[in-house]
N, C-alpha and C positions, 0 to 999 in steps of 0.2 A: 559583628560579624568575624568568626574566625576566619585566618590566613588560609587555612586548608580549604574552604569554601569558594574564598576567591580565586584560588591557584586553579581549582577544578572548572569554574566559569570560566575562566583565560583559557585554558585548555581546552574547552568545549567548544569556545569561540563562540561569533553572533548566530543567534539564532530567532526562535520567535519568542523568547522570554529575556534575551542579553542583548545589550547594546553596548560596542566599546565607543569613545569619544576621547581623541585628544586632550581638547581644551572643553571649558564651558561656554557657552553662548546662548543668547535668547533662542536659536531655532530648537534649542531641548524640548520646550513646548510640546512640538509635534510629537517625539518619540513619548514623552509623559505622556499625551492624550492617546497614542496609539497603544500603548501596553493598556491603559486604563479600557481601552476600547475592546482587547481581547484579552489575554491571560493573566496581565500583570507583567511585571518584568524589573531588572535591573540597570540602570546604566551606569559603567564603569568609567568614570572621568581617568585619564592619563593613561589611555592606552591605546593603541593604535589599531586599527583594521584588523591586521593579522596578529595580534595578540603581544606586539611587542610593548612593554611598559616603559612608557616616559615618565611618569609619576606625576600627579597635580595635588597640590596642596591648598584645601577648603580655606576660605576666609568668609569672616562672618558677613560680609556682604553678599560672597556667593551664595550662602546658605539661607539668608534673606531672599535674595532675588528668586531662587528656585524653588522655595516657599509660596513666593507671591505668584508668581509663574502658574504653580498648582491650584493656588487659591480661586485665581482669577479664572481659571477655566470653568466652563459651564456644562454639567454642574461642577462644584469644586472637587479635587481629585486629592486622595489621600496619598501622601509619599512621605519618606523620611530620609535623610541627607546625613551620612558618616564618613570620617576619615577610617580609610583600614589601610594601616601602613604607608605604602607610597603612594595608593590611588585614593579616591572618593567615590562612595559608593550611592547611587539614588535609588532608593526602592520604591516600585509603584504598586498599589494594590491594584487587583480587578475590580472594576467597578461594579457597582449593583445598581446604576441608574444609567444605564446605556440608553443612547451612545452619547459621549463626552466630544465638545468641542474646545478649540484655545483662539486666540486672535486669527491663526491662520486657516481655521475649518477645523473640519471632521477628520479623523486620522485612524488608520489602524494599521496594526501589524500582521504581515503576510511573510511566513519563514523567518528571512534576517531583513527583509525591507519594510520599512516604514512606507505606506502608501495612503496618499489623498482618498478620501471616499467620494464615491459619487453619490447624486441626490436617490438612486435607486437602491443603493447599500445602506445609505443612512435609514429610508424607510424601511427595509428588512431589519436592520438592527433594531428597530423601535419595536417590529412586530415580534423578532424572536428572542427579545429580551427575558420574556417570562420564561420562555424555555430554558431547562438547560442541557445541552449535547450530551449525546449517550456515551461518547468517549469520557468526556467529565464526568460522568455519575462513577462513584465508587462499586466494586463490585463486593457484593454481600458475602459471597461464596469463598473470595480468592485472599490468601494471605500473603503476607511478605514473602515469607520461604516457599512460596509455588511459584516466583519467579525465578528463571535461569539466569545466572551469572554468567554462564558461560556464550548465552543469547548476549547479554548485555556487552559484554565484552567484544565479541563478534562485531557488532552494531559498532563499538566505540572505534575499532580497527578499521571497518570498512569507511567511516568517517572520517579517518585520519587525525581522531583525537588520542593524544598521546597520555594516555593515562589507563589502570586496571582499577576496575571496581570490585571491591571485596567485599565481604559480609560486613565489615565494620564501617565501609564507606556505601554500602547502600542506599541506604534512606538519604543521604546527601545527594546522592544522583538522582533519587526520584522526585526530589523537592526539586533539585536544578532543571529538571525537565518538565516538571508541574503534571508529574505522575502518580501523586499521592495525596491524600487528603484524609485527614483523622486517623492515620498511621494504618490506612486501607488503601491498596493499588486501586488506580482508577481502570477503566475499562481499557484506556488507550494502553496503559502497561499490560494488562493482560493479554490484550492482542497482539503486541509486540513482542514480549519477553516470556509471557508464562511458559512453562514446559510443559504444558498441556493445555493449550487456549479453548478447545472444543470442549472440556471438561466443566468450563466455566460460561462459555458464550457458544451455545451448539450452532448456532445460525454463523457462524465464522467460518465459511466454506467457501472453495472455488470449485467449480463441474468445466472440465474440458472434454469436449465430443469432437470426434472426425467424422462427420456422417457423409453417407452416400451421395444423398441429395436432400432437398430440402422437404420431404416428407417426414423427415427425421424417425422413420421407420428402421433403417439398418444402419448402423454405423462402424466403422471400421477398428475404431480405439475409442476408449472413454477412460477418464481418471477424475474422481471426486478425491479432494484432498482438504484437512483441516488441520494445517499446521499455524503458526504464526504469520503475521502477515508478510514476513520478508521471505519465510519458506514459499508462501504461495505464491510470490512473486516469481521466487526461481524456478519452480515446478510449472508454471505456466507458461514461462520463455522457454524452460527443455523442451516441453511438449509441442509448442509453436516451433521452433527451430529444428524438431525431428519432423514436421509435417509439412512446411510450407516447402515449395519448390524451390531449388536452388542450383546453380552451375558455379562449377569450379575453373577459376584460372588462376595461370600462373603467371604472377609480376614479379619480373626480377627474380629471384630465388625463393620467394614467398608464396603460399596458398592462399588462395582470397576466396571466400563463400560469397556469393551475390544472391539473395533472396529476392523471389518475383514481388514483394513489397519490401521496402526499407525497412530492415530490423527495429532500426532507433526508432521507426515510427509507431513501431508493433510495441516495442517496450514502454513508451510515454503514455501510449493507450492502457494498456495493461495496470501501470503503476497509477494512472488516473482513475481507473475503476475501482483499484483499492483504498486508495486515499478517500475518494466522493462516495463509497457507497453509504448507505442508510444501515448501520449495524444492528439498530433497534427494531428493525423488521424481522420477524421469525420469519422460519419455514422457505426461505428464500436464499440462495446463493450468487456469487458472481457466475457467471456464465462465458466459456469461451466457446465459441461453436464454427468450427472449420467445413466448408461446403466446398464444391468444385469452383463456384464462383466468386465466393465472398468469405471474409473473415467478420463476425458480429461478435463483439465485447459488448456485455450488458453488466448493470450492477443496481441493485436493489436503490430506489430514491431518484427520483428526476433530478431537475436542474433546483439548486435552490432558491426560497423566493427571493426575490428582487434580479431574477437571471431571465432572460429569455434567450433563443438560439442565438439573435444577432449579437449578444454579448461576448460569444464564445469565440477567445482567441485576445479578447480587448480586455478583458477583466476577469478576476476571479473574487468569487465567494463560497469559502471552501466549509464543506460541513463539518470536516474532523480537523480541525488547524493542528493540534498535538500530534496525529500521527501524519499531516504532511510536513508536518517540521523534521520529523525525523528521517523522512524519506527524501526530503531535499539535503538532509544533510549526508545521506549515502549517497547523495549525486544519482537518486534513480528517477528524479522528476526534473523539470526545467524550473527555473524562477517563476516567482508568482505570475500566472495570468498569461504566461509565453506557451503553457502546454500544448493545446490546442493550434495554435499558430504554428508551433513547431513541427507537429505532425503535418498541417497541410503546406507547410514549406517544401517537408521532406518527399512529401507524396507528388506534389505538383513537379519537381524538379524531376523526380523518376519518369515523368509522361503519364501519373495514373490520374482516374478521377479523382477528384477528392471526395474523404470519406463524408458518407452520409450520416447526419444525426438525428436519432428519435428522441424524444422525452416523454414519458405519460408517468406510472410509478416506478418504470425502471428508466435507465439512462443508456442508450445503445449505440454504439458507434460502429457505422459498417464500411469495411474497406471491400472495395471492388476488385478482385483479382483479375489480372489480364485475361482474356479471353484464349491467348495464344502464346505461349512461352517465346517469345521473340524476343530473342538475345539471351534466352536462357537455356537453350538445349538445341539439338539437332532434329527435335519432330519425332523423339520419342517418348513412351508413356511418362507423365509425370511421376515424381517423389510418391504422391498421396495413390493414384491408381495402383502401382506396383505395391506399394503397403497394405493397401486394401485389399488387393488378391491375394496375397500374401497371407493376410489373417484370414480372409475368406476360406482360402483352401484348407487351413488348418480347424478352423470353426466349422466350415461345412452350411450348407443350407439346411440341414435337419435337425438341429439344436436347437432348442428353446431361447425366447429371449435373455430369459433370466441366467440360464447356462452361457451365455455369449456374454454377458456381465461379469459372472464369476469367471470366466477365462479371460478376458480384459483385464479385470483388477489383481488376478493371479500374475499374469504377465507384468503388471505396473511394480507389484509388491509380494514378491514370491513367499514373505514372512506373512500375510495376511490372514487372519481367524476366520473363523465362522463367522462369528459374533459381529465381526469388522465388515463382513462379507453382507450378511442380514441387514446391517442398517444401512447399509449402499443402495441395496436392491428393495428395500422397505419391504419385505418378507420376512416371515417367523423363522429363528435360527434352524428349527426342525426342519423346515423346508428346505431351507439353504444345505444342511447339511445331505440330505435326500438328493437335492441336484449333486452336490460334490461325490457323491456315492456312485451316482449314475455317470459321470465324466470318468471315473476311476474304473469304473467296470467296463467302458469303453475305450479304455487306453489312452485318452485323451490328457488326462493329469494324472501326475505321479506323487504320493508324497515320499520326501527324501527325509530319513532319519524320524524321530518319536513325534508325539503329537506335540509335546514342548519343545521348542527348541529345534526342530525341523523346519522344512519350507516347501513350498510347492514348485513343480518344475511341469511347465505345459510341453506336451508332445502332440504330433501329428496324428490326426484321429482316423480311425477306418473309414474306407469310402462310403460303407452303407450304414451308417450309425444312424439310429430311429429316436427320436424326440417324442418324450409324451404330448 
């Protein structure tokens, strides 16, 4: 193993496939088993938890002991042990006969944590071992060049990993995070770092709505977004922070915004929807729906096999372990198995009703919003109502539903093209352009600049506009 690879691993820190240990001990069997039951990984001996190198010199006795530990697991686990400069490296392959156990039991890796498996988790692994998770499959259409170095380095910056990936070191980075196989990017790499993820995985999309009521006929705002998963998270949070009611307080010299439901709980729920969704299901989106009385966040794919509602907040079986590890490194989610518990604690502390959970082919978390903004204002109309009225004034009652969507999309992205609008509305580009022309004729939207390089501007419509 090259020194540069070791340096990269240490800079990346502990995670799904990397574990630091200062010294060798018999408990290393748990980590070996956990790696074999998950995605494989490397144990670096002679490195402290925070990445400080203390050094470890392998002896023949150590090598024999580690090999015996792996051989005595059930089934036996494939490992290699090598000295790499000042440290020793134990490489563990992902097993093909999961689940594996050692004398201490069954273990698996969740983010940077080795956890003992419950009987339900063991049974689920037996059932799932025949299936390859979607995030693990290589994407036949994507190539290494389709990944963005800018996005990768942004991830490293958010994860406090002091390194920069270049074209030369890109393959090493992808291999260290289990994002590549046979020189092809896995779906996890495409979802996280592709320049244009939607080109390769059409179903990777998040849909956000601000509805007038639960009839879902009228909405005040709507946005569909098909970027990488980090961008989807950021877009969803921007949408919710815009539309959730809040009050402003002055504490000392600082201005503090307080939302009607704890924003930390909302962030955790959005991240959970992204990392737990079943990306193999086509024709579906993650949906964020905000109503006057509830916020509902749902993702395709119900609870994984081996889990039921009573397990929520107590254990974690993750559908997308690689994506989960990357989000954990960016500090977007709590440590393994604590996300739902954290959400419930935050909601209870705020004096609100515990979120309701539904699970069938979708997993849905429903936050119950306060009936009255007690402590959030002085009885004035809520932010959502005011935004809705403002949008309603501009759109009017006499435009078609498709035209409403066009206006909403143009407000969200002034550079959006007719082809992109047609995709959002699910009608032909010709019909879309016809609707745009009607909005232009009515003075509702104007085109600033040329067809290529220009942008849309939404203006107030005349009071008596008619719609077909």
